[in-house]
Structures are given as C-alpha cells and as structure tokens.
Phi, psi and omega in degrees: 000320178299316178298321174298314177301322180294324178293317179298312180302312184299318180297318182296321182290323179297317182295323180295329180284320184283326184303310175303324180293317179294324176293319179295321182292325174294319179293327179291320178295319178296319179294319179298317178296319179302314179298323179295319179294321175295321176297318174303315179301317184299312178304309181303314184296319180294323182290319178300313182296320182292332182277319185261337183085002181209161180281152178291141176292154181297317188216174175222127186306141174072012178218170170257020174290129181248171177305323183290333175295329179287347180271356188303321177296346188249337178218085191293048173228118179295149176290343175288347176278138184296332185289348180275342188259159181301125185297332179293318180296316181296320180301330182269019180065044179286139177282134172238104188205125174289340180294327183283348175302326184290340187245284187261005190047044174240158179118039184206154184268349182236146181238162188239140183280077189278317187238011177072204185294335187281034174296127181300146179231167182239148006259359191246032180286116176296134178296346181288339176298327180287336179284355178283336181051060183273341185261196180277348173130128175268312175233175182302330182297338182232035172298143184262121177283155184302316182294347182283356177266106186292323184222082182307320187288347185248347186266135176288141179242306184221143182218160167309136183285142167287138188234149175250155176295144180212099186066227180271003181240215178207164181226117183285151183262133182287330185266124175290133181204143179265008189255165177294153184291337174295347181281355183235142189279344187265003176261135176239350180259172179274157179286142177264155181299154176311149183288333190236085181060228183264027179204191186231145169280132179226131178271130178262161186294342171279353180103350178277159182237136176224154171268130187237132178291147180305316182296341174263315185301321189253013180248103187302326179295339178263332187224013182302328179292331180292338178281341193248145182297330178266010177054036172247148183293327180049063179299335176300342184256004180281149175287160173305153190302333181289349177263358184286129183291330173240131192262342182206000000 
C-alpha cells in the first residue's frame, strides 16, 4: 500500500511538471498557426492592392460585405470558415458569424486597421478625426491608395481581434482600436485577454507578421505612428486618456 501511494504521488508530481510544458507547447503551436494564417492574408492583401491600386475598404453600406470578403479571389477561404480563423480564438469558444456584423461588427478572429489611431469613441468624438483618413479605409470614400502608405513595414494592417465576452464564449471585433470597449456604445461584454500570452500577432502592410505586446500595441505614446498611413502619431486624434486600454 505504501509503495502504491508513493507511485501515485510521483505520478501526480510528474503530471504537475508536464502540464505547464504541454500547455505552453499548445499555445506556441496556436500562435505559429495564427502567424501563418496572417501571412496568407497578407499575400492576398498585397495581390489585391497590386491589382486595384488601393486597399479594400472595411465595409460597404447596406451590406455585410467585409474587406476580407474582397480577398477571396486571392485566398479562396471565406472568413466564415473556421479554418480561416485563429486557432487560439476558436479554442476560447470564439464566435464566427456574419450575422453579428449587422450589429457589433463582432464575430471574427482578425481585425482591420480601417481608420488608424482616429478610431471614433463615444460620446465626444469629433467627426474631424475621420477626415484625416489615417487608416486603410472604412468605406469606399476613404480608401487608401498604395502610394499613400509612407512606411509599409511599420504600419499595422490586420491584427488578432480584441474580443468581448459573449455568453460562454467571446466575439472578436472587426475594427482595430486602442481604446477601452466602454468608449463605444455598441459593446456590452467585458474585454477578453489577448489570444497569445500578453500580446497579439499583427500583419503589417509590407506582409510580415510580428507578435506585439499589448502594453505597446494599445499605448498611443509608443505605437501611434504604426496605426497611421503617414507614420505620424497624430495626438490630436487620440481619445481622452481615461479611454485608453493601456494606461502606462
């Protein structure tokens, strides 16, 4: 009996040592798969830009068509297919649904840099920040042409979506934004932790993918220029500091 108890204790100790390692290996595998998916999106995005001369707009009025739908000729996997989405997002019961585009623009694992650092907030966001056209384009009226990207290797294009809780799962937000969810009237859930440790995988306009820590990605004094096509920080377009997702 004593020998059996010793064996059980040893097994429990070994299991305790192995589980964190296995969990870490799984997370690294999910992050690597996510980066590959983003690179595929990057290739499709570059082919789209080469053919059209401009970046796809995030949305189109009166439809649920998204920028990623426009990349189908170059990457024939719809964003509504689970194989298109980040495996870490799916493992967290992430919702993939076009129906949510009609309401919160949520239900996807990757987000698009449509308006740059000038992402609108409520209730006191000045309309003039949208006229700066800092991002890749929200609608056809403000699409960004390829020469308009001053530093493609430094500008964010697509990133792991920040997600809000939705029932027992979560819903990723299609619009990239550095502000807290409470700054927007259409969010009702709490923000979920980043999908890959303390950070996000991000596709840049030149096609490369990097992991960026949340404390840098969402802190305007450090990375605001990376959001904008002219590679300038544009502090006049920043939300009040109480709306910042990262405070330091």
